[in-house]
C-alpha positions in Angstrom: -3.0 20.9 -29.3 -5.1 18.2 -31.1 -5.3 16.2 -27.8 -6.8 19.2 -26.0 -9.3 19.7 -28.8 -10.4 16.0 -28.7 -11.0 16.3 -25.0 -13.7 18.9 -25.6 -15.7 16.7 -28.0 -19.0 15.0 -27.0 -17.6 11.5 -27.8 -14.6 12.0 -25.5 -16.9 13.2 -22.7 -19.1 10.1 -23.1 -16.0 7.9 -23.0 -14.7 9.6 -19.9 -18.0 9.3 -18.2 -18.1 5.6 -19.1 -14.5 5.1 -17.7 -15.4 6.9 -14.5 -18.5 4.8 -14.0 -16.5 1.6 -14.7 -13.9 2.6 -12.1 -16.5 3.5 -9.5 -18.2 0.1 -9.9 -14.9 -1.7 -9.8 -14.0 0.0 -6.5 -17.4 -0.8 -5.1 -16.9 -4.4 -5.9 -13.4 -4.5 -4.4 -14.7 -2.8 -1.3 -17.5 -5.4 -1.0 -15.0 -8.2 -1.2 -12.8 -6.5 1.3 -15.5 -6.1 3.9 -16.3 -9.8 3.5 -12.7 -11.1 3.5 -10.5 -8.6 5.3 -10.5 -10.4 8.7 -9.9 -13.9 7.4 -7.2 -12.5 5.0 -5.3 -10.7 7.9 -5.7 -13.8 10.1 -4.2 -16.1 7.5 -1.4 -13.6 6.7 -0.5 -13.0 10.4 -0.6 -16.7 11.2 1.6 -17.5 8.2 4.3 -14.9 9.1 4.1 -15.4 12.9 4.6 -19.1 12.4 7.9 -18.3 10.6 9.0 -15.8 13.2 8.9 -12.9 10.6 8.4 -9.4 11.9 5.6 -7.4 10.2 3.4 -4.6 11.4 0.2 -2.8 10.4 0.9 0.4 8.4 -0.7 3.2 6.4 -4.5 2.8 5.9 -4.8 -0.4 7.9 -2.9 1.1 10.9 -5.0 4.3 10.6 -8.2 2.3 10.7 -6.9 0.1 13.6 -6.0 3.2 15.7 -8.8 5.6 14.8 -11.8 3.4 14.0 -10.7 0.3 16.0 -11.7 -1.4 12.7 -10.9 -1.3 9.0 -11.6 2.0 7.2 -15.1 1.6 5.7 -14.1 2.6 2.1 -10.9 0.7 2.0 -10.2 -2.0 -0.6 -6.9 -3.7 0.6 -4.7 -4.3 3.6 -1.4 -2.5 4.3 1.5 -4.0 6.2 5.2 -3.1 6.7 8.2 -5.5 6.9 11.9 -5.3 6.7 13.6 -5.8 3.3 15.9 -8.4 4.7 12.8 -10.7 5.2 11.5 -10.3 1.6 12.6 -13.7 0.3 11.3 -15.5 3.4 8.0 -13.7 3.2 7.5 -14.5 -0.5 8.3 -18.2 0.2 6.0 -18.4 3.2 3.1 -16.6 1.5 3.4 -18.6 -1.7 3.3 -21.9 0.3 0.2 -20.6 2.1 -1.7 -20.0 -1.1 -1.1 -16.2 -1.7 -0.5 -15.1 -5.2 2.0 -12.3 -6.0 0.2 -10.0 -8.4 2.4 -6.8 -8.4 6.1 -6.2 -7.8 7.6 -2.7 -7.3 11.3 -2.2 -7.4 13.7 0.7 -7.1 17.2 -0.4 -8.3 18.7 2.7 -6.8 18.9 0.9 -3.4 17.1 -2.4 -3.9 13.9 -1.1 -2.3 10.7 -2.9 -3.2 7.0 -3.3 -2.5 4.8 -6.4 -3.2 1.1 -7.0 -3.5 -0.3 -10.4 -2.8 -3.8 -11.7 -3.4 -5.8 -14.3 -1.4 -9.3 -15.0 -2.5 -10.6 -11.7 -3.9 -8.7 -9.3 -1.7 -5.1 -8.1 -1.8 -2.5 -7.1 0.8 0.3 -4.7 0.2 3.7 -5.4 1.8 5.8 -2.2 2.1 9.4 -3.2 2.6 11.4 -0.9 4.8 15.1 -0.4 5.0 17.0 1.1 8.0 18.8 4.5 7.6 20.5 5.7 10.8 17.7 6.0 13.4 15.0 5.9 10.8 13.5 3.4 8.3 12.1 4.2 4.9 10.2 2.7 2.0 9.0 4.0 -1.4 5.6 4.7 -2.8 5.5 4.0 -6.6 3.6 5.9 -9.3 3.3 4.6 -12.8 4.6 6.7 -15.7 3.6 4.2 -18.4 0.2 3.0 -19.5 -1.0 0.0 -17.5 0.1 -3.3 -19.0 0.6 -6.8 -17.7 3.7 -8.9 -17.6 5.8 -6.0 -18.8 8.2 -3.9 -16.7 6.8 -0.4 -16.5 8.5 2.8 -15.4 7.6 4.5 -12.2 8.6 7.6 -10.2 8.8 7.3 -6.4 8.2 9.1 -3.1 10.3 8.2 -0.2 8.4 7.7 3.1 10.6 8.1 6.2 9.6 7.2 9.8 11.6 6.6 13.1 12.9 3.1 13.5 10.9 2.6 16.6 10.1 -0.6 18.5 6.7 -2.3 18.1 3.8 -3.1 20.4 1.9 -6.3 20.2 -1.9 -5.9 20.2 -5.0 -7.9 19.2 -6.8 -6.4 16.3 -10.0 -8.1 15.2 -8.9 -11.0 17.4 -5.6 -11.3 15.6 -2.1 -10.9 17.1 -0.3 -8.1 15.2 2.4 -5.5 15.8 1.9 -1.7 15.5 4.6 1.0 15.9 5.1 2.4 19.3 3.8 5.9 19.8 1.3 5.2 17.1 -0.2 8.7 17.2 3.1 10.4 16.3 3.7 7.8 13.7 0.4 8.4 12.0 0.9 12.2 12.2 3.9 11.8 10.0 1.8 9.9 7.4 -1.4 11.9 7.6 -0.8 15.2 9.4 -1.9 16.4 12.8 -5.6 16.0 12.1 -5.5 12.3 11.2 -8.1 11.5 13.8 -10.7 13.4 11.7 -11.7 11.4 8.5 -10.9 13.5 5.4 -12.3 12.4 2.1 -10.1 14.9 0.2 -6.9 13.9 2.0 -3.8 14.9 -0.1 -0.6 13.1 1.0 1.6 15.7 -0.8 0.1 18.5 1.4 -0.4 16.7 4.7 2.4 14.2 5.1 5.6 15.5 6.7 7.7 12.5 6.0 7.6 12.6 2.2 10.4 13.2 -0.3 9.5 13.1 -4.0 12.0 12.0 -6.8 11.7 12.2 -10.5 12.2 9.1 -12.6 15.6 10.5 -13.7 16.7 10.9 -10.1 15.5 7.4 -8.9 14.2 5.3 -11.7 11.9 2.5 -10.6 10.0 -0.4 -12.1 6.6 -2.0 -11.7 5.5 -5.4 -12.9 1.8 -6.1 -12.9 1.0 -9.8 -13.1 -2.8 -9.6 -13.0 
């Protein structure tokens, strides 16, 4: 009750406006770095993993931009790639040696699933680790339950993303050799719905995605470690 009353005060509204403006400026700054560094980041990342013979592919927003825009999505702030969980240790070793810094770790002890975020320069790249399940593969999206804190394991609830375990097609994107899932249109339809070719500023994954299963923390407890 008291919390709801405080939210109606003038001071709270000023504080909320300040926080929103701070977030907007931070996103604009990250987007500016992304536009300047995305190509060189993806090139360095691809060369590093290709040299080690590690399979990775474009996924989520980066795959969408590649397919729909033939470019990165204009408002994006980071890169998204997929890889297999069995390669996680090799990927960490290769990226660390190549100068990438691991800044976030996501883990679901339920089945050992994880996600990692690496930074190089001023821009980050997310690695979504997939596991095979019959004719499909899956990963989790992580959502914090606890207040943001660094170097402390935080609780998170997860959403399971399931896609067919298809083969991959090698393409050149921005002059870089990368893999994308075969039948990319069908793959993106699962992530973003049948209208994915039309940019949608109000996209809601919970309403549009057809490959999403949501779990409470009690059903599948997960952890997040923020390093910076």
